[in-house]
C-alpha positions as CSV (number, residue, x, y, z in Angstrom):
1,M,42.2,44.4,171.8
2,K,43.8,47.6,169.6
3,L,42.9,48.3,166.2
4,D,44.3,50.6,163.8
5,V,41.4,50.2,161.0
6,I,37.7,49.7,161.2
7,G,35.9,48.8,157.9
8,A,32.5,50.0,158.4
9,G,31.2,48.5,155.2
10,L,28.8,46.0,154.7
11,G,29.7,42.7,152.9
12,R,30.0,42.6,148.7
13,T,31.6,46.5,149.0
14,G,35.0,45.2,148.5
15,T,35.8,44.2,151.7
16,H,38.0,41.1,151.1
17,S,40.3,43.6,148.2
18,L,40.5,45.9,151.2
19,K,41.6,43.5,153.4
20,L,44.8,42.2,151.2
21,A,45.5,46.3,150.4
22,L,45.3,47.0,154.4
23,E,47.5,43.6,154.6
24,T,49.6,44.9,151.8
25,L,50.3,48.1,153.4
26,G,51.4,46.7,156.8
27,F,47.9,46.6,159.1
28,G,47.6,43.2,159.1
29,P,46.3,40.5,160.1
30,C,43.0,42.3,159.0
31,Y,39.9,40.5,160.4
32,H,37.5,39.3,157.7
33,M,34.6,37.3,157.6
34,A,36.5,34.2,156.4
35,E,38.6,34.2,159.9
36,V,35.7,33.2,161.1
37,F,35.5,29.6,158.9
38,E,39.3,29.7,160.1
39,H,38.5,29.4,163.3
40,P,35.1,27.8,164.3
41,A,34.8,28.9,167.8
42,H,34.6,32.3,166.5
43,A,31.1,32.0,165.6
44,E,29.4,31.4,168.5
45,A,31.3,34.4,169.9
46,W,30.0,36.3,167.2
47,H,26.7,34.8,167.7
48,A,26.9,36.0,171.3
49,L,27.7,39.4,170.6
50,T,24.8,40.0,168.5
51,D,22.4,38.7,170.8
52,G,23.9,40.8,173.8
53,R,25.1,37.6,175.4
54,A,28.3,39.2,175.2
55,H,30.2,42.2,174.9
56,D,33.9,41.4,174.7
57,F,35.7,41.5,171.3
58,D,38.7,40.3,172.5
59,T,37.8,37.2,171.9
60,V,37.4,37.2,168.4
61,L,39.9,40.1,167.3
62,A,42.5,40.2,170.0
63,G,45.9,40.5,167.3
64,Y,44.6,42.1,164.2
65,R,45.5,45.7,163.7
66,S,42.5,45.9,161.6
67,A,39.1,44.3,160.9
68,V,36.2,44.6,158.1
69,D,33.3,43.0,156.4
70,L,30.8,41.2,158.7
71,P,30.3,40.5,161.1
72,V,32.9,43.7,162.3
73,S,30.9,46.5,160.3
74,Y,27.7,45.3,162.1
75,F,29.6,46.8,165.1
76,W,31.3,49.7,163.6
77,R,29.8,51.8,166.2
78,E,31.1,49.8,169.2
79,L,34.3,49.4,167.7
80,A,35.0,52.8,166.9
81,A,34.4,53.3,170.1
82,A,36.6,50.9,171.7
83,N,39.1,52.2,169.8
84,P,39.4,55.9,169.4
85,S,42.2,56.5,167.7
86,A,41.2,54.1,165.2
87,M,40.5,55.4,161.4
88,I,37.2,54.1,159.8
89,I,36.5,53.1,156.5
90,L,33.4,52.9,154.6
91,T,33.5,51.0,151.5
92,E,30.6,51.8,149.0
93,R,29.6,50.5,145.6
94,E,26.7,51.4,143.7
95,E,23.7,50.7,145.6
96,N,21.7,48.2,142.7
97,A,25.4,46.3,141.3
98,W,25.6,46.0,145.3
99,F,22.5,44.7,145.6
100,E,22.1,42.3,142.8
101,S,26.2,40.5,144.1
102,V,24.3,40.4,147.7
103,K,21.5,38.3,146.3
104,N,23.4,36.2,144.2
105,T,26.2,35.1,147.2
106,I,25.4,36.3,150.6
107,L,21.5,35.7,150.5
108,E,21.4,32.7,148.1
109,R,24.2,31.0,150.4
110,L,22.4,32.2,154.1
111,A,18.8,30.6,152.4
112,A,19.9,27.2,152.7
113,D,19.3,25.4,155.7
114,P,22.5,25.7,158.3
115,E,22.2,21.6,159.2
116,T,23.0,20.8,155.7
117,A,25.8,23.3,154.9
118,R,29.4,22.3,155.4
119,F,30.1,25.2,158.0
120,P,26.4,24.6,159.8
121,A,27.8,26.9,163.5
122,Q,29.2,29.5,160.7
123,V,26.0,29.8,158.1
124,R,23.4,29.9,161.6
125,M,25.6,32.6,162.8
126,A,25.6,34.9,159.7
127,R,21.6,34.2,158.9
128,H,21.0,35.5,162.5
129,L,22.9,38.3,162.0
130,V,22.7,39.2,158.5
131,V,18.8,37.9,157.9
132,E,17.5,38.7,160.8
133,K,19.2,41.8,162.6
134,L,20.6,43.6,159.8
135,F,17.7,43.1,157.7
136,G,14.6,42.4,159.7
137,D,13.6,39.2,158.0
138,D,12.6,41.3,155.0
139,L,15.2,40.1,152.3
140,S,12.6,42.5,149.2
141,R,15.1,44.5,147.2
142,D,13.3,47.4,148.7
143,N,14.3,46.9,152.0
144,V,17.8,45.6,151.7
145,I,18.4,48.5,149.7
146,A,17.0,50.7,152.2
147,V,18.7,49.3,155.1
148,Y,22.2,49.9,153.0
149,R,21.4,53.7,152.6
150,R,20.7,53.8,156.3
151,H,23.9,51.8,157.7
152,N,26.2,53.9,155.4
153,A,24.5,57.3,155.9
154,E,24.8,56.5,159.8
155,V,28.4,56.3,159.5
156,R,29.2,59.5,157.3
157,R,26.8,61.3,160.4
158,T,28.3,59.5,163.1
159,I,31.7,59.4,162.3
160,A,34.1,62.5,162.2
161,P,35.4,63.5,158.7
162,Q,38.7,63.4,159.6
163,R,38.4,59.6,161.3
164,L,36.6,58.7,157.8
165,L,37.2,58.0,154.1
166,V,34.5,57.1,151.9
167,F,36.2,54.5,149.8
168,E,35.5,52.7,146.6
169,G,38.0,49.7,145.6
170,S,37.8,51.8,142.1
171,Q,39.6,54.6,143.3
172,G,42.6,52.4,144.2
173,W,45.6,53.2,146.4
174,T,46.5,56.9,146.1
175,P,42.8,57.8,148.7
176,L,43.7,55.1,151.0
177,C,47.3,55.3,151.6
178,N,46.7,59.5,151.7
179,F,44.0,58.3,154.7
180,L,46.3,56.3,156.4
181,G,49.9,58.3,155.7
182,V,51.4,56.0,153.9
183,A,52.9,54.9,150.6
184,V,51.5,53.7,147.5
185,P,52.6,50.6,146.9
186,G,54.2,49.4,143.4
187,E,51.4,46.6,142.6
188,P,47.9,47.3,141.4
189,Y,45.0,47.4,144.1
190,P,43.5,43.7,144.5
191,K,40.5,43.0,143.2
192,T,39.0,39.8,144.3
193,N,36.4,37.4,145.2
194,T,33.9,38.7,142.2
195,T,30.3,37.3,141.9
196,E,31.9,34.3,139.8
197,E,34.7,33.7,142.3
198,F,32.0,33.5,145.6
199,Q,30.0,31.1,143.4
200,A,32.5,28.9,142.4
201,R,34.3,28.5,145.5
202,V,30.8,28.2,147.3
203,T,30.2,25.1,144.6
204,Q,33.7,23.6,145.1
205,G,33.0,23.7,149.2
206,G,35.2,26.7,149.9
207,R,35.6,29.5,152.3
208,Y,33.1,32.3,152.4
209,K,34.7,35.6,151.6
210,S,32.6,38.6,150.8
């Protein structure tokens, strides 16, 4: 496994837009939670990694040049250490808007019984990682936002400044391209997977994206 770019931002911080942006810039393919739904065996691999029953990320990340979103961002520390030349991007957004987006998309979906879901293995894995491990089974607003703050602060504290870009999609291409040392494309920066798009896709039985 050799990653050139690692996204440390939690889901609903523009990670799917970043995936598309990185692929446009030549850093694809880019791993994202959507890949877990495209490759069902990945759900068990991530579950094993979350539980410490496995430690090798090659099973799921082999062949990818970049990786963003959960479950990747849960393992940002391990992946940054395993890929010392990789650049780290921490996507952020205003915390209250972020919480409302998470509540109305990811947490709403994970509240359902995994056994009745269209993708039970993927939902079980995501529920275990997000609800149990990341948020400690406490989905109150105060706790979820506190976890978000700690996560972002720890990334900022740990990663060397020259290796880290703190980024919001509203900033567009320029800071991202400057950080990665590539030219700015002639097309608009991607903006995908709004809360409304997420909810419509779930209603229609589509893939999970964050």
